[in-house]
N, C-alpha and C positions, 0 to 999 in steps of 0.2 A: 131249243126245244128240250124239255125235261124228259127223262127216261121214265116210262110208266112200267112198273113191275108187273109180273104175272101175265105177260103176253103169251099166247098159245105156243109160239115157237120156242119161247123160253121154258115153258112148262113141260113141253113134249118135244125136246130137240131131236129125238130119234124118229119122229113122225113128220118133220118139216116138209119133206118132199111129198109124202102121202097127203098131208093137209092141203098143199098147193093143188095137187091133182084133184082132190075131192071138191075144193072150192070151185074149180072150173067145170067139173063134170057132174056134180050132184047138188041140185038146188037146195035140198033139205040141209045138207051139211053146210053149204054156204050161208044159209040163214042162221044155223046154230053158231057158226063162227062169228058172224056179224053181231048176233045177240050177245055172245060172250064179250066181244070187243067193246061194245057199247056199255055193258054192265061194268066191265073192268075199268073203263074210263071214268064212269060215275063214281066207282069206289075210290079210285085214285084221287079224283077231285075232292071228294068228301074227306079223305084221310089227310090231304094236304091243305085243307081249309080254303081251297079255291071256291068251292061251292059247299059250304058247311051244311050238315044235315043233323037232325036230332039223332041221338045214339041208336034208338030202335030202328029208324029208317036206314041208317048205315049198316046195321047188323042184318037187316032184311036184304039189302043189296048184296052183301057178302054171301048170304045163304043162297040167293038166286044165282050169283056168279058160280058158286061151288056146284050147284045142281046142273047148270049148263056145262060146266067143265067136266063133270062126271058123264054127262051125255055125250060130249065130244070124245072123251076117252073111250067110252063103250063103242062108239062108232068107229074109232081108229083101230080098235083091237078085235073087231068082229071078223 
């Protein structure tokens, strides 16, 4: 299995425990984390040409991933 960069635990190591707790106790956070995970996988597959995409589509995925990541971070720091 290949390593997919930019996993949430890797991005926010100081919040690993809090993320786990929120995934279990908060449906909205769990949905955000799942959305980030799916977008991150799509970006990784596009970047490694497993599932190539047009450049603009790949850029759009990265922007969406960044927006969700920002939302996750805001949730973790509130």
